[in-house]
All heavy atoms as an XYZ file, in Angstrom:
881
protein
N     -20.324     12.744     11.211
C     -19.244     13.275     12.033
C     -19.832     14.193     13.105
O     -20.868     14.796     12.893
C     -18.262     14.063     11.183
C     -17.432     13.207     10.273
S     -16.120     14.172      9.531
C     -15.727     13.090      8.198
N     -19.120     14.308     14.203
C     -19.611     15.182     15.257
C     -18.810     16.474     15.290
O     -17.935     16.693     14.461
C     -19.603     14.459     16.604
C     -18.214     14.014     17.036
O     -17.271     14.800     16.894
O     -18.068     12.884     17.534
N     -19.109     17.318     16.243
C     -18.455     18.626     16.300
C     -17.553     18.789     17.514
O     -17.134     19.898     17.803
C     -19.510     19.748     16.294
O     -20.394     19.543     17.408
C     -20.305     19.738     15.000
N     -17.234     17.704     18.194
C     -16.327     17.801     19.335
C     -14.889     17.877     18.851
O     -14.595     17.674     17.679
C     -16.530     16.612     20.255
C     -17.929     16.616     20.851
C     -18.210     15.555     21.880
N     -17.164     14.609     22.135
C     -17.381     13.363     22.495
N     -18.605     12.904     22.599
N     -16.387     12.547     22.754
N     -13.982     18.150     19.771
C     -12.557     18.240     19.462
C     -11.856     16.995     19.973
O     -12.133     16.533     21.085
C     -11.951     19.491     20.118
O     -12.650     20.634     19.629
C     -10.489     19.639     19.789
N     -10.944     16.457     19.156
C     -10.218     15.234     19.498
C      -8.720     15.418     19.257
O      -8.320     16.241     18.436
C     -10.713     14.062     18.651
C     -12.152     13.731     18.891
C     -13.144     14.240     18.059
C     -12.532     12.941     19.963
C     -14.473     13.947     18.289
C     -13.871     12.652     20.196
C     -14.827     13.157     19.357
O     -16.144     12.878     19.594
N      -7.930     14.605     19.952
C      -6.491     14.599     19.719
C      -6.197     13.725     18.509
O      -6.533     12.542     18.498
C      -5.739     14.056     20.947
O      -6.058     14.873     22.084
C      -4.240     14.061     20.708
N      -5.591     14.336     17.509
C      -5.258     13.638     16.274
C      -3.747     13.645     16.074
O      -3.037     14.507     16.590
C      -5.934     14.320     15.080
N      -3.285     12.689     15.306
C      -1.900     12.637     14.868
C      -1.880     13.129     13.433
O      -2.575     12.581     12.574
C      -1.379     11.203     14.939
C       0.009     10.978     14.375
C       1.054     11.592     15.301
C       0.265      9.503     14.178
N      -1.106     14.168     13.176
C      -1.005     14.732     11.836
C       0.398     14.440     11.317
O       1.393     14.840     11.934
C      -1.283     16.250     11.833
C      -1.153     16.818     10.421
C      -2.664     16.539     12.410
N       0.466     13.717     10.193
C       1.751     13.410      9.570
C       1.799     14.142      8.235
O       1.211     13.695      7.248
C       1.952     11.895      9.365
C       1.822     11.148     10.690
C       3.314     11.634      8.721
C       2.050      9.647     10.595
N       2.489     15.296      8.221
C       2.605     16.044      6.962
C       3.392     15.252      5.929
O       4.238     14.422      6.263
C       3.367     17.309      7.368
C       3.234     17.393      8.851
C       3.130     15.979      9.328
N       3.124     15.532      4.670
C       3.814     14.828      3.591
C       5.298     15.210      3.543
O       6.134     14.388      3.216
C       3.110     15.076      2.238
C       3.256     16.512      1.797
C       3.622     14.117      1.194
N       5.624     16.432      3.912
C       7.012     16.890      3.872
C       7.774     16.394      5.101
O       7.354     16.629      6.241
C       7.067     18.419      3.834
O       8.393     18.862      4.015
N       8.902     15.735      4.863
C       9.736     15.275      5.982
C      10.334     16.436      6.762
O      10.811     16.254      7.877
C      10.838     14.352      5.478
C      10.303     13.017      5.029
O       9.233     12.585      5.440
N      11.051     12.343      4.166
N      10.320     17.631      6.185
C      10.841     18.806      6.873
C       9.877     19.307      7.944
O      10.282     20.035      8.851
C      11.121     19.920      5.865
N       8.614     18.920      7.848
C       7.619     19.320      8.833
C       7.505     18.247      9.905
O       7.484     17.050      9.584
C       6.252     19.514      8.185
C       6.172     20.684      7.245
C       4.772     20.845      6.686
O       3.822     20.984      7.496
O       4.636     20.801      5.460
N       7.404     18.649     11.172
C       7.321     17.650     12.240
C       5.977     16.929     12.268
O       4.939     17.499     11.915
C       7.520     18.473     13.520
C       7.042     19.835     13.165
C       7.378     20.019     11.696
N       6.031     15.683     12.699
C       4.806     14.947     13.013
C       4.288     15.544     14.313
O       5.063     15.791     15.239
C       5.099     13.446     13.169
C       5.611     12.879     11.841
C       3.866     12.704     13.651
C       6.110     11.448     11.942
N       2.984     15.768     14.386
C       2.475     16.480     15.560
C       1.145     15.925     16.047
O       0.401     15.327     15.284
C       2.322     17.957     15.253
C       1.278     18.267     14.197
C       1.273     19.749     13.792
N       0.212     20.069     12.868
C       0.275     19.918     11.559
N       1.372     19.445     11.006
N      -0.756     20.245     10.794
N       0.904     16.144     17.326
C      -0.413     15.923     17.911
C      -1.145     17.245     17.843
O      -0.564     18.298     18.121
C      -0.306     15.456     19.358
C       0.277     14.068     19.578
C       0.381     13.776     21.067
C      -0.562     13.008     18.892
N      -2.401     17.193     17.451
C      -3.167     18.421     17.278
C      -4.607     18.175     17.699
O      -5.163     17.118     17.432
C      -3.106     18.829     15.804
C      -3.758     20.138     15.477
C      -3.507     20.542     14.030
O      -2.404     20.334     13.508
O      -4.454     21.077     13.431
N      -5.185     19.163     18.366
C      -6.604     19.103     18.688
C      -7.366     19.498     17.425
O      -7.124     20.574     16.869
C      -6.952     20.048     19.831
C      -6.344     19.648     21.162
C      -6.863     18.300     21.628
O      -8.050     18.027     21.633
N      -5.948     17.433     22.024
N      -8.228     18.615     16.947
C      -8.961     18.886     15.709
C     -10.458     18.786     15.941
O     -10.920     17.993     16.756
C      -8.543     17.932     14.564
C      -7.073     18.070     14.241
C      -8.890     16.499     14.885
N     -11.180     19.615     15.215
C     -12.634     19.498     15.183
C     -12.956     18.350     14.252
O     -12.399     18.249     13.163
C     -13.276     20.783     14.651
C     -13.086     21.956     15.590
O     -13.058     21.726     16.818
O     -12.963     23.090     15.107
N     -13.834     17.500     14.666
C     -14.179     16.324     13.868
C     -15.332     16.642     12.921
O     -16.292     15.907     12.821
C     -14.520     15.158     14.774
N     -15.195     17.757     12.226
C     -16.199     18.059     11.212
C     -15.546     18.008      9.835
O     -14.327     18.102      9.693
C     -16.899     19.401     11.466
C     -15.982     20.593     11.320
O     -15.352     20.750     10.258
O     -15.908     21.393     12.270
N     -16.356     17.841      8.835
C     -15.881     17.606      7.482
C     -14.947     18.705      6.988
O     -13.858     18.422      6.473
C     -17.082     17.458      6.541
C     -16.774     17.131      5.093
C     -16.086     15.778      4.981
C     -18.050     17.150      4.273
N     -15.318     19.955      7.167
C     -14.512     21.062      6.652
C     -13.140     21.134      7.313
O     -12.134     21.369      6.649
C     -15.247     22.390      6.802
C     -16.402     22.526      5.837
C     -17.041     23.879      5.935
C     -18.209     23.951      4.957
N     -18.805     25.260      4.890
N     -13.083     20.927      8.616
C     -11.800     20.986      9.328
C     -10.869     19.866      8.875
O      -9.670     20.084      8.649
C     -12.027     20.916     10.834
N     -11.413     18.663      8.734
C     -10.584     17.534      8.300
C     -10.151     17.681      6.846
O      -9.008     17.387      6.495
C     -11.329     16.224      8.536
C     -11.546     15.870     10.003
C     -12.565     14.744     10.142
C     -10.236     15.506     10.677
N     -11.044     18.177      5.998
C     -10.672     18.416      4.604
C      -9.574     19.481      4.499
O      -8.684     19.380      3.650
C     -11.891     18.822      3.777
C     -12.817     17.676      3.477
C     -14.033     18.069      2.664
O     -14.417     19.258      2.665
O     -14.603     17.175      2.018
N      -9.634     20.478      5.369
C      -8.584     21.505      5.365
C      -7.231     20.901      5.720
O      -6.207     21.273      5.135
C      -8.946     22.632      6.331
N      -7.208     19.968      6.664
C      -5.951     19.336      7.065
C      -5.347     18.491      5.948
O      -4.129     18.497      5.765
C      -6.150     18.476      8.311
C      -6.235     19.224      9.627
C      -6.687     18.275     10.740
C      -4.908     19.847      9.980
N      -6.174     17.754      5.218
C      -5.643     16.881      4.163
C      -5.596     17.582      2.809
O      -5.055     17.037      1.847
C      -6.402     15.539      4.040
C      -6.357     14.781      5.354
C      -7.810     15.730      3.540
N      -6.172     18.768      2.716
C      -6.101     19.536      1.485
C      -7.066     19.112      0.401
O      -6.790     19.286     -0.785
N      -8.208     18.553      0.785
C      -9.197     18.154     -0.214
C     -10.214     17.205      0.357
O     -10.285     17.006      1.576
N     -11.004     16.582     -0.518
C     -12.031     15.642     -0.045
C     -11.418     14.445      0.674
O     -10.289     14.055      0.386
C     -12.754     15.213     -1.322
C     -11.900     15.628     -2.454
C     -10.981     16.697     -1.970
N     -12.192     13.889      1.599
C     -11.679     12.825      2.472
C     -11.935     11.430      1.942
O     -12.967     11.165      1.322
C     -12.348     12.902      3.846
C     -12.126     14.133      4.682
C     -12.927     14.013      5.970
C     -10.659     14.359      4.972
N     -10.991     10.559      2.239
C     -11.204      9.117      2.219
C     -10.574      8.605      3.504
O      -9.720      9.267      4.088
C     -10.607      8.446      0.985
C      -9.093      8.420      0.938
C      -8.567      7.666     -0.275
O      -9.324      6.902     -0.894
O      -7.402      7.852     -0.602
N     -11.011      7.454      3.972
C     -10.455      6.945      5.220
C     -10.098      5.474      5.092
O     -10.672      4.750      4.279
C     -11.420      7.148      6.387
O     -12.568      6.368      6.223
N      -9.137      5.097      5.913
C      -8.731      3.699      6.046
C      -8.931      3.350      7.507
O      -8.442      4.054      8.395
C      -7.251      3.496      5.634
C      -6.827      2.058      5.850
C      -7.041      3.926      4.188
N      -9.652      2.267      7.764
C      -9.997      1.866      9.129
C      -9.164      0.664      9.528
O      -9.015     -0.286      8.764
C     -11.491      1.518      9.221
C     -12.328      2.744      8.863
C     -11.847      0.979     10.599
C     -13.792      2.437      8.660
N      -8.643      0.723     10.768
C      -7.857     -0.392     11.296
C      -8.122     -0.499     12.799
O      -7.613      0.305     13.575
C      -6.377     -0.156     11.023
C      -5.461     -1.213     11.550
C      -5.577     -2.473     10.734
N      -4.548     -3.410     11.126
C      -4.366     -4.559     10.563
N      -5.131     -4.931      9.558
N      -3.435     -5.365     10.968
N      -8.927     -1.444     13.207
C      -9.163     -1.673     14.644
C      -9.701     -0.450     15.354
O     -10.767      0.058     15.025
N      -8.934      0.059     16.309
C      -9.401      1.176     17.137
C      -8.929      2.541     16.632
O      -8.945      3.514     17.356
C      -8.974      0.972     18.598
C      -7.466      0.976     18.793
O      -6.711      0.924     17.788
O      -7.027      1.008     19.962
N      -8.503      2.616     15.381
C      -8.099      3.897     14.794
C      -8.429      3.905     13.303
O      -8.751      2.894     12.718
C      -6.610      4.178     15.011
C      -5.677      3.152     14.428
C      -5.202      2.027     15.053
C      -5.118      3.128     13.111
N      -4.389      1.321     14.199
C      -4.315      1.979     13.000
C      -5.226      3.972     12.009
C      -3.621      1.648     11.844
C      -4.531      3.645     10.846
C      -3.737      2.503     10.776
N      -8.362      5.090     12.746
C      -8.512      5.256     11.312
C      -7.690      6.461     10.877
O      -7.276      7.279     11.695
C      -9.975      5.388     10.890
C     -10.705      6.507     11.538
N     -11.295      6.391     12.765
C     -10.944      7.764     11.135
C     -11.871      7.521     13.100
N     -11.662      8.384     12.114
N      -7.426      6.533      9.584
C      -6.643      7.635      9.041
C      -7.430      8.280      7.914
O      -8.046      7.595      7.100
C      -5.243      7.161      8.561
C      -5.341      6.062      7.520
C      -4.413      8.335      8.047
N      -7.424      9.605      7.913
C      -8.030     10.360      6.825
C      -6.940     10.785      5.860
O      -5.866     11.248      6.260
C      -8.749     11.605      7.353
C     -10.029     11.292      8.071
C     -10.143     11.489      9.438
C     -11.140     10.808      7.384
C     -11.321     11.210     10.108
C     -12.321     10.522      8.041
C     -12.404     10.736      9.402
O     -13.569     10.446     10.051
N      -7.245     10.628      4.574
C      -6.331     10.987      3.497
C      -7.102     11.803      2.470
O      -8.332     11.817      2.468
C      -5.777      9.726      2.825
C      -5.071      8.733      3.753
C      -4.934      7.388      3.066
C      -3.721      9.283      4.172
N      -6.374     12.448      1.573
C      -6.992     13.188      0.484
C      -7.456     12.196     -0.574
O      -6.650     11.446     -1.128
C      -5.983     14.186     -0.102
C      -6.584     15.069     -1.163
O      -7.323     14.621     -2.024
N      -6.252     16.343     -1.099
N      -8.742     12.186     -0.861
C      -9.313     11.232     -1.815
C      -8.834     11.466     -3.245
O      -8.930     10.579     -4.086
C     -10.838     11.302     -1.772
N      -8.306     12.653     -3.515
C      -7.821     12.979     -4.858
C      -6.297     12.956     -4.951
O      -5.720     13.489     -5.889
C      -8.339     14.361     -5.267
C      -9.850     14.436     -5.320
C     -10.360     15.839     -5.585
O      -9.603     16.821     -5.380
O     -11.529     15.958     -5.987
N      -5.658     12.330     -3.976
C      -4.197     12.389     -3.889
C      -3.494     11.795     -5.103
O      -2.453     12.295     -5.529
C      -3.704     11.710     -2.619
O      -4.034     10.331     -2.637
N      -4.039     10.748     -5.672
C      -3.410     10.116     -6.832
C      -3.641     10.957     -8.080
O      -2.696     11.241     -8.828
C      -3.923      8.675     -7.023
C      -3.386      8.066     -8.307
C      -3.530      7.814     -5.831
N      -4.881     11.382     -8.312
C      -5.168     12.164     -9.511
C      -4.506     13.537     -9.475
O      -4.172     14.085    -10.524
C      -6.689     12.324     -9.732
O      -7.265     12.935     -8.586
C      -7.338     10.978    -10.001
N      -4.305     14.072     -8.279
C      -3.616     15.365     -8.140
C      -2.106     15.208     -8.049
O      -1.390     16.185     -7.920
C      -4.152     16.105     -6.915
C      -5.583     16.578     -7.115
C      -6.134     17.327     -5.928
N      -5.222     18.331     -5.433
C      -5.250     18.829     -4.196
N      -6.143     18.397     -3.334
N      -4.394     19.742     -3.812
N      -1.645     13.968     -8.084
C      -0.209     13.657     -8.017
C       0.467     14.266     -6.795
O       1.562     14.807     -6.867
C       0.504     14.112     -9.296
C       0.015     13.453    -10.584
C       0.696     14.081    -11.793
C       0.230     11.949    -10.551
N      -0.196     14.133     -5.632
C       0.420     14.598     -4.390
C       1.643     13.738     -4.088
O       1.691     12.561     -4.468
C      -0.582     14.515     -3.235
C      -1.808     15.420     -3.335
C      -2.706     15.218     -2.127
C      -1.408     16.877     -3.468
N       2.622     14.294     -3.388
C       3.818     13.511     -3.051
C       3.487     12.343     -2.122
O       2.535     12.395     -1.343
C       4.723     14.515     -2.337
C       4.144     15.859     -2.594
C       2.701     15.672     -2.929
N       4.301     11.311     -2.195
C       4.151     10.147     -1.329
C       4.522     10.541      0.103
O       5.513     11.237      0.341
C       5.030      8.973     -1.820
C       5.004      7.813     -0.828
C       4.569      8.512     -3.197
N       3.709     10.102      1.057
C       3.968     10.345      2.472
C       4.616      9.088      3.039
O       3.937      8.159      3.486
C       2.661     10.682      3.203
C       2.886     11.141      4.614
O       3.839     10.722      5.255
N       2.004     11.997      5.099
N       5.948      9.066      3.010
C       6.687      7.879      3.423
C       6.505      7.563      4.905
O       6.434      6.396      5.288
C       8.180      8.032      3.086
C       8.442      8.045      1.617
C       8.723      9.230      0.952
C       8.386      6.872      0.882
C       8.954      9.243     -0.420
C       8.615      6.868     -0.487
C       8.897      8.063     -1.138
N       6.424      8.600      5.739
C       6.273      8.350      7.178
C       4.912      7.740      7.495
O       4.829      6.786      8.277
C       6.497      9.632      7.976
C       7.914     10.190      7.806
C       8.135     11.465      8.567
N       7.282     12.535      8.059
C       7.262     13.774      8.540
N       8.043     14.103      9.555
N       6.471     14.695      8.026
N       3.850      8.255      6.893
C       2.520      7.675      7.118
C       2.476      6.254      6.579
O       1.909      5.356      7.206
C       1.438      8.533      6.463
N       3.100      6.014      5.443
C       3.157      4.670      4.876
C       3.898      3.704      5.770
O       3.481      2.551      5.949
N       5.013      4.170      6.363
C       5.778      3.314      7.273
C       4.967      2.983      8.520
O       4.950      1.835      8.972
C       7.094      3.979      7.668
C       7.941      3.111      8.573
C       9.244      3.771      8.981
O       9.575      4.867      8.551
N       9.985      3.098      9.840
N       4.279      3.975      9.070
C       3.453      3.734     10.255
C       2.362      2.720      9.939
O       2.146      1.766     10.704
C       2.842      5.039     10.758
C       1.873      4.916     11.928
C       2.549      4.286     13.149
C       1.283      6.273     12.269
N       1.708      2.884      8.827
C       0.642      1.954      8.463
C       1.194      0.552      8.224
O       0.572     -0.438      8.611
C      -0.121      2.487      7.260
C      -0.911      3.754      7.621
S      -1.648      4.574      6.217
C      -3.012      3.490      5.903
N       2.376      0.461      7.631
C       3.025     -0.847      7.436
C       3.310     -1.511      8.783
O       3.069     -2.715      8.964
C       4.314     -0.679      6.638
C       5.092     -1.939      6.511
N       4.758     -2.941      5.618
C       6.183     -2.385      7.178
C       5.614     -3.939      5.750
N       6.484     -3.623      6.685
N       3.806     -0.745      9.740
C       4.097     -1.278     11.076
C       2.821     -1.741     11.776
O       2.883     -2.587     12.668
C       4.804     -0.222     11.936
C       6.207      0.110     11.486
C       7.192     -1.029     11.685
O       7.026     -1.815     12.645
O       8.140     -1.129     10.875
N       1.689     -1.205     11.368
C       0.396     -1.597     11.945
C      -0.269     -2.720     11.148
O      -1.419     -3.070     11.407
C      -0.529     -0.390     12.001
S      -0.004      0.869     13.177
N       0.441     -3.254     10.163
C      -0.081     -4.389      9.411
C      -0.835     -4.045      8.141
O      -1.482     -4.910      7.559
N      -0.763     -2.795      7.715
C      -1.427     -2.379      6.477
C      -0.374     -2.081      5.419
O       0.443     -1.185      5.594
C      -2.271     -1.123      6.701
C      -3.519     -1.295      7.529
C      -4.153      0.062      7.806
C      -4.510     -2.192      6.829
N      -0.387     -2.817      4.350
C       0.557     -2.579      3.263
C      -0.181     -1.958      2.091
O      -0.643     -2.652      1.178
C       1.245     -3.885      2.848
C       2.244     -4.349      3.885
O       2.912     -3.491      4.484
O       2.342     -5.562      4.108
N      -0.318     -0.656      2.146
C      -0.985      0.082      1.085
C       0.075      0.840      0.296
O       0.907      1.534      0.869
C      -2.006      1.057      1.668
C      -3.086      0.437      2.540
C      -3.965      1.519      3.140
C      -3.925     -0.537      1.735
N       0.031      0.722     -0.991
C       1.019      1.391     -1.828
C       0.719      2.875     -1.956
O      -0.425      3.275     -2.143
C       1.032      0.775     -3.237
C       1.624     -0.616     -3.248
O       2.462     -0.900     -2.377
O       1.245     -1.404     -4.124
N       1.771      3.664     -1.845
C       1.699      5.074     -2.205
C       0.747      5.936     -1.419
O      -0.051      6.644     -2.010
N       0.825      5.911     -0.104
C       0.047      6.853      0.703
C       0.540      8.248      0.336
O       1.729      8.534      0.403
C       0.245      6.587      2.212
C      -0.197      5.172      2.580
C      -0.472      7.637      3.051
C      -1.631      4.872      2.274
N      -0.371      9.109     -0.076
C       0.022     10.428     -0.577
C      -0.639     11.540      0.231
O      -1.748     11.404      0.704
C      -0.387     10.571     -2.043
C       0.346      9.619     -2.954
C      -0.169      9.722     -4.384
N       0.611      8.883     -5.271
C       1.711      9.287     -5.908
N       2.151     10.509     -5.747
N       2.364      8.448     -6.695
N       0.088     12.649      0.350
C      -0.433     13.826      1.027
C      -0.396     13.681      2.540
O       0.068     12.690      3.093
N      -0.887     14.695      3.204
C      -0.941     14.715      4.666
C      -1.931     13.662      5.157
O      -3.001     13.489      4.584
C      -1.351     16.112      5.153
O      -0.319     17.037      4.765
C      -1.529     16.155      6.666
N      -1.546     12.976      6.231
C      -2.381     11.937      6.835
C      -2.799     12.381      8.236
O      -1.972     12.887      8.993
C      -1.624     10.619      6.898
N      -4.071     12.183      8.562
C      -4.609     12.556      9.876
C      -5.185     11.306     10.526
O      -6.168     10.741     10.042
C      -5.689     13.649      9.743
C      -6.255     13.998     11.120
C      -5.135     14.883      9.056
N      -4.555     10.873     11.620
C      -4.960      9.666     12.351
C      -5.798     10.059     13.558
O      -5.419     10.948     14.318
C      -3.733      8.901     12.842
C      -2.919      8.267     11.756
C      -2.030      9.019     10.998
C      -3.010      6.905     11.501
C      -1.259      8.428     10.000
C      -2.253      6.305     10.511
C      -1.378      7.075      9.754
N      -6.916      9.375     13.740
C      -7.786      9.552     14.904
C      -8.169      8.186     15.445
O      -8.056      7.170     14.742
C      -9.070     10.290     14.511
C      -8.967     11.800     14.368
C     -10.121     12.347     13.552
C      -8.933     12.437     15.744
N      -8.631      8.169     16.676
C      -9.152      6.938     17.248
C     -10.566      6.680     16.761
O     -11.213      7.558     16.189
N     -11.023      5.452     17.006
C     -12.403      5.069     16.668
C     -13.124      4.707     17.951
O     -12.707      3.827     18.683
C     -12.418      3.879     15.713
C     -12.054      4.269     14.301
C     -12.063      3.110     13.344
N     -13.191      2.194     13.459
C     -14.384      2.363     12.887
N     -14.618      3.437     12.183
N     -15.330      1.460     13.021
N     -14.218      5.389     18.184
C     -15.035      5.103     19.354
C     -16.099      4.076     19.028
O     -16.055      3.402     17.998
N     -17.071      3.974     19.921
C     -18.173      3.039     19.712
C     -18.941      3.393     18.443
O     -19.137      4.570     18.131
C     -19.123      3.083     20.901
C     -18.557      2.419     22.143
C     -19.592      2.333     23.240
O     -20.795      2.158     22.934
O     -19.201      2.443     24.403
N     -19.343      2.395     17.723
C     -20.155      2.553     16.518
C     -19.473      3.412     15.457
O     -20.138      4.111     14.688
C     -21.537      3.115     16.855
C     -22.218      2.371     17.959
N     -22.654      1.069     17.815
C     -22.511      2.727     19.234
C     -23.203      0.670     18.956
N     -23.127      1.645     19.830
N     -18.131      3.418     15.439
C     -17.394      4.131     14.409
C     -17.266      5.624     14.597
O     -16.850      6.326     13.681
N     -17.619      6.116     15.777
C     -17.495      7.551     16.027
C     -16.031      7.933     16.186
O     -15.168      7.082     16.392
C     -18.269      7.951     17.288
O     -17.733      7.225     18.400
C     -19.753      7.677     17.137
N     -15.743      9.234     16.090
C     -14.378      9.727     16.303
C     -13.993      9.561     17.762
O     -14.843      9.545     18.648
C     -14.282     11.208     15.917
C     -14.750     11.546     14.528
C     -13.855     11.009     13.434
O     -12.805     10.414     13.713
O     -14.223     11.179     12.269
N     -12.689      9.470     18.002
C     -12.153      9.392     19.364
C     -10.720      9.922     19.324
O     -10.146     10.111     18.248
C     -12.181      7.950     19.876
N     -10.159     10.150     20.496
C      -8.759     10.561     20.570
C      -7.856      9.459     20.028
O      -8.198      8.270     20.082
C      -8.362     10.840     22.028
C      -9.007     12.099     22.577
O      -9.230     13.057     21.804
O      -9.297     12.125     23.793
N      -6.706      9.866     19.529
C      -5.706      8.926     19.041
C      -5.380      7.917     20.140
O      -5.110      8.302     21.280
C      -4.433      9.685     18.658
C      -3.292      8.846     18.125
C      -3.585      8.420     16.694
C      -1.990      9.610     18.211
N      -5.387      6.624     19.850
C      -5.049      5.632     20.882
C      -3.587      5.784     21.330
O      -2.701      6.082     20.522
C      -5.245      4.292     20.167
C      -6.085      4.575     18.987
C      -5.793      5.992     18.598
N      -3.360      5.564     22.612
C      -2.009      5.711     23.174
C      -1.010      4.773     22.518
O       0.149      5.145     22.317
C      -2.041      5.492     24.684
C      -2.705      6.625     25.444
C      -2.671      6.404     26.944
O      -1.860      5.589     27.426
O      -3.473      7.059     27.635
N      -1.432      3.552     22.178
C      -0.483      2.613     21.580
C       0.023      3.116     20.229
O       1.177      2.898     19.868
C      -1.093      1.206     21.443
C      -2.211      1.101     20.466
N      -2.017      0.854     19.130
C      -3.559      1.220     20.635
C      -3.186      0.813     18.512
N      -4.139      1.031     19.407
N      -0.801      3.832     19.495
C      -0.377      4.380     18.209
C       0.584      5.547     18.432
O       1.595      5.677     17.720
C      -1.597      4.821     17.400
C      -1.411      4.979     15.912
C      -0.865      3.713     15.257
C      -2.715      5.384     15.247
N       0.320      6.363     19.419
C       1.234      7.460     19.760
C       2.603      6.922     20.172
O       3.631      7.431     19.734
C       0.632      8.309     20.887
C       1.489      9.491     21.266
C       0.871     10.345     22.355
O      -0.340     10.215     22.635
O       1.615     11.159     22.942
N       2.626      5.868     20.984
C       3.906      5.272     21.398
C       4.672      4.714     20.196
O       5.883      4.874     20.096
C       3.670      4.167     22.433
C       3.347      4.685     23.824
C       3.392      3.575     24.871
N       2.546      2.434     24.542
C       1.267      2.305     24.895
N       0.685      3.245     25.584
N       0.584      1.227     24.561
N       3.968      4.054     19.283
C       4.612      3.510     18.099
C       5.229      4.620     17.244
O       6.354      4.483     16.757
C       3.615      2.689     17.279
C       4.150      2.073     15.985
C       5.355      1.156     16.263
C       3.044      1.308     15.270
N       4.520      5.718     17.092
C       5.044      6.852     16.323
C       6.312      7.387     16.981
O       7.301      7.680     16.297
C       3.981      7.961     16.183
C       4.581      9.230     15.602
C       2.837      7.474     15.325
N       6.306      7.501     18.294
C       7.498      7.984     18.999
C       8.662      7.017     18.837
O       9.808      7.441     18.699
C       7.174      8.229     20.467
C       6.273      9.440     20.663
C       5.798      9.620     22.097
O       5.863      8.657     22.898
O       5.351     10.731     22.414
N       8.406      5.722     18.857
C       9.465      4.732     18.637
C      10.043      4.847     17.233
O      11.253      4.736     17.042
C       8.924      3.310     18.841
C       8.627      2.947     20.268
C       7.946      1.592     20.382
O       8.032      0.780     19.437
O       7.307      1.340     21.423
N       9.178      5.058     16.259
C       9.626      5.113     14.865
C      10.286      6.440     14.494
O      11.281      6.459     13.767
C       8.433      4.886     13.926
C       7.805      3.513     13.927
C       6.511      3.531     13.101
C       8.771      2.478     13.373
N       9.721      7.548     14.976
C      10.133      8.863     14.477
C      10.641      9.811     15.548
O      11.054     10.928     15.218
C       8.960      9.517     13.738
C       8.372      8.652     12.665
C       7.092      8.118     12.813
C       9.080      8.346     11.523
C       6.531      7.323     11.825
C       8.535      7.541     10.525
C       7.264      7.032     10.688
N      10.594      9.443     16.814
C      11.032     10.342     17.879
C       9.872     11.130     18.468
O       8.703     10.879     18.163
N      10.227     12.101     19.295
C       9.232     12.885     20.028
C       8.315     13.636     19.060
O       8.732     14.067     17.986
C       9.919     13.866     20.960
N       7.068     13.783     19.461
C       6.074     14.461     18.649
C       6.015     15.950     19.016
O       6.209     16.316     20.171
C       4.693     13.851     18.881
C       4.553     12.382     18.516
C       3.215     11.846     18.972
C       4.734     12.192     17.030
N       5.747     16.779     18.028
C       5.511     18.199     18.279
C       4.083     18.340     18.799
O       3.203     17.557     18.451
C       5.692     19.007     17.003
N       3.886     19.330     19.656
C       2.535     19.561     20.197
C       1.893     20.739     19.521
O       2.511     21.563     18.943
C       2.608     19.798     21.689
């Protein structure tokens, strides 16, 4: 991982919290702080999502909004749990800003994003 800052999409597990765009440091500690534990990732084309690797064993709540977004992108994964952090994928798998097409899809599904 690098130490630059990127625009990420953060989908909190609680529906009471807004989905937001956030500038994040692409280092391990910052991303682990956002998801609340060790990282695992799911890769899809020009983006990927970071999730808490212990979400099932810790019985974190299901993140229905992140699950719906991933379903709309062609990924049918059961029980996405905890906060989800979406970033773009640059050359050779490096971090990148969230792709615009993913941001537009989120706005279509859930409305305007918090900044």
